[in-house]
Structures are given as C-alpha cells and as structure tokens.
C-alpha positions as CSV (number, residue, x, y, z in Angstrom):
1,M,-20.6,2.7,-0.7
2,Q,-21.1,5.9,1.3
3,S,-19.1,8.9,0.4
4,F,-16.9,10.7,2.9
5,D,-18.1,14.0,4.2
6,W,-15.2,16.4,3.9
7,S,-17.3,19.4,5.0
8,R,-17.3,18.4,8.7
9,F,-15.7,16.3,11.4
10,S,-16.2,15.6,15.1
11,V,-13.7,14.9,17.9
12,R,-14.5,14.0,21.4
13,I,-12.5,13.4,24.6
14,N,-13.5,12.3,28.1
15,I,-12.0,14.3,31.0
16,K,-12.1,13.0,34.6
17,N,-12.3,15.1,37.7
18,A,-13.5,18.2,35.9
19,T,-16.7,20.2,36.3
20,V,-18.8,21.4,33.4
21,E,-18.2,24.9,34.7
22,K,-14.4,24.6,34.7
23,L,-14.4,23.0,31.2
24,Y,-16.6,25.8,29.9
25,Q,-14.3,28.4,31.3
26,A,-11.4,26.7,29.6
27,W,-13.2,27.5,26.3
28,A,-14.9,30.8,27.0
29,T,-12.3,32.9,28.8
30,R,-9.0,34.3,27.8
31,E,-7.4,32.8,30.9
32,G,-8.9,29.4,30.1
33,L,-7.8,29.3,26.4
34,E,-4.3,30.4,27.3
35,Y,-4.0,27.6,29.9
36,W,-4.3,24.7,27.4
37,F,-4.6,26.0,23.8
38,L,-3.2,29.4,22.9
39,R,-0.2,31.7,23.6
40,L,-2.5,34.7,23.3
41,A,-6.3,35.0,23.2
42,E,-7.7,38.5,23.0
43,F,-11.4,39.2,22.9
44,K,-13.2,42.4,22.2
45,Q,-16.8,43.1,23.0
46,S,-19.0,44.6,20.2
47,S,-18.4,48.0,21.8
48,G,-14.6,47.5,21.1
49,T,-13.8,47.1,24.8
50,M,-11.3,44.3,25.6
51,R,-12.7,41.5,27.8
52,K,-10.9,40.8,31.1
53,S,-9.0,37.5,31.2
54,T,-11.5,35.7,33.4
55,E,-14.6,37.3,31.9
56,L,-16.9,34.9,30.0
57,L,-17.2,35.7,26.3
58,Q,-20.4,36.6,24.7
59,K,-22.1,36.2,21.3
60,G,-20.8,38.8,18.9
61,D,-17.3,39.2,20.6
62,T,-14.4,39.1,18.2
63,Y,-11.1,37.3,18.9
64,S,-7.5,37.4,17.9
65,W,-5.5,34.2,18.6
66,R,-1.8,33.3,18.5
67,W,-0.2,29.9,19.0
68,F,3.0,28.8,20.7
69,G,5.5,27.6,18.1
70,H,4.4,30.2,15.6
71,S,5.4,33.8,15.0
72,D,3.1,36.8,15.5
73,D,2.5,36.7,11.8
74,I,0.2,33.7,12.4
75,T,-2.9,35.2,13.9
76,E,-6.4,33.8,13.7
77,K,-9.3,36.3,13.8
78,G,-13.0,35.5,14.1
79,E,-16.2,36.0,16.0
80,I,-18.1,34.2,18.7
81,I,-21.3,33.0,17.0
82,D,-23.2,31.6,20.0
83,C,-22.7,30.6,23.6
84,N,-24.9,29.8,26.5
85,G,-22.6,30.5,29.5
86,K,-22.7,26.9,30.6
87,D,-21.9,24.1,28.1
88,Y,-22.2,25.3,24.5
89,F,-19.8,27.5,22.5
90,S,-19.6,28.2,18.8
91,F,-17.1,30.4,16.8
92,G,-16.2,31.1,13.2
93,F,-12.8,29.7,12.5
94,G,-11.7,31.8,9.5
95,D,-12.0,30.1,6.1
96,A,-11.9,26.7,7.9
97,G,-15.6,26.8,8.9
98,I,-17.4,26.9,12.2
99,C,-16.4,25.2,15.4
100,T,-19.0,24.2,18.0
101,I,-18.1,22.9,21.4
102,R,-20.5,21.0,23.7
103,I,-19.7,19.8,27.2
104,L,-21.6,16.6,28.0
105,E,-21.7,14.0,30.7
106,E,-21.6,10.3,29.9
107,E,-21.1,7.4,32.3
108,G,-20.2,9.8,35.1
109,E,-17.4,11.6,33.1
110,K,-17.4,14.9,31.2
111,I,-17.0,14.7,27.5
112,V,-15.8,17.7,25.4
113,E,-17.1,17.4,21.9
114,L,-15.9,19.6,19.1
115,V,-17.6,19.7,15.7
116,Q,-16.1,21.7,12.8
117,N,-18.4,22.1,9.9
118,N,-18.9,24.3,6.9
119,I,-15.4,23.3,5.8
120,P,-14.9,24.0,2.1
121,I,-14.4,20.8,0.1
122,D,-11.8,21.7,-2.6
123,D,-8.5,19.8,-2.5
124,K,-6.6,22.5,-0.6
125,A,-9.3,22.7,2.1
126,K,-9.5,18.9,2.5
127,I,-5.8,18.9,3.4
128,N,-5.5,22.1,5.3
129,W,-8.8,22.3,7.2
130,H,-10.3,18.9,7.4
131,I,-7.1,16.8,7.9
132,G,-5.0,19.7,9.4
133,C,-7.6,21.0,11.8
134,K,-8.7,17.6,12.9
135,T,-5.1,16.7,13.7
136,G,-4.6,20.0,15.5
137,W,-7.9,19.7,17.5
138,T,-7.0,16.1,18.4
139,F,-3.7,17.3,19.9
140,Y,-5.2,20.3,21.7
141,L,-8.0,18.2,23.2
142,A,-5.4,15.7,24.5
143,N,-3.5,18.7,26.0
144,L,-6.7,19.9,27.7
145,K,-7.2,16.4,29.2
146,S,-3.5,16.2,30.2
147,L,-3.6,19.5,32.0
148,F,-7.0,18.8,33.7
149,E,-6.1,15.3,34.8
150,G,-2.3,15.5,35.4
151,G,-1.1,19.1,35.1
152,I,1.3,18.4,32.2
153,D,1.3,20.9,29.4
154,L,2.2,19.1,26.1
155,R,2.6,22.2,23.9
156,N,5.8,23.1,22.2
157,K,6.6,26.6,23.5
158,N,9.9,26.9,21.6
159,E,9.4,29.0,18.5
160,K,12.7,27.7,17.0
161,I,11.3,24.2,16.8
162,H,9.0,23.7,13.8
163,N,6.9,21.0,12.2
164,V,6.0,19.2,15.3
165,L,2.6,17.9,16.4
166,T,2.7,19.9,19.6
167,A,2.7,23.4,18.0
C-alpha cells in the first residue's frame, strides 16, 4: 500500500474562453488577484516601492494579502519566488509551503494548475495546510472559472458571515 504524501497537493481547473495572458495577469497583478481571489493584494518591489495595480509582479517582490470575510488581523505576507511573465508563477505561502501556478493548454482549453508543496507534515499542518489550503484553493479556482466564464463572483464579501466555504 502506497502512503499518502501530506507534503504536497495539486489542483487543476479548465477555463474556457480565456487567454494565457489574461489568466497570468489574474495571478501576477494586484488588479487580477483582487478580481477573483483577494480583498487586498499589495506588492512591493525589492526597492520598497509599491507596484501599480496592473503592473506584473517580479521575482523578489513581497506581498501582503487580505481576504473577504476576514478582518484586517488576517494578513498573509510572503515573497514571489519565481515567475516568467507568461505562464509560470511561484510564491512562498507562509508556513504552509510554496505554491506554484502553471497555465497550460490541453484539448483546446486553458488549464490552471496549482501545486502546493513543502507543507509540513505534523498533525496540525495536515489539517490546516494540506486539507485547509486544498479546500480553499479548490473554491478560489472555481471562482476564477466562474468569473472568467460567466462573470459571477462566488466570494462571501460580508465580514459578519463566518465559517462558510466562500470566504
């Protein structure tokens, strides 16, 4: 029997009628991330200068992220590890490991693939970061698809509603 690898997971979603360029911008710009994923996505260059909302992120940029449905006390900070300006993007995700996004084409459709690895494997990490992050990324990728294909934002934007999948 093969043992389960708690240190990584992968989620993929197909998105119709989207270009690789638009999908990359959805991951690699403040404007893009706030469209489908975050309430606030701030990025600083290594010089300390804030990136403009439509400016592509670069390796070494740092970020500060906040989600809808959560107070300002919940802020994720990290660094852009690598990116190619086209279809590949990687960032440190706090203690939860490293996330790598690739935008591929299969059977005439675009595929967004997210791999989260280097996840610690203690019991708390298994629940919070393997199961918790995989659940979260599954929702947010579905929201990315929903917005690109139909224009419907599935996120809970009401801070008074808690413990729902959509926040």
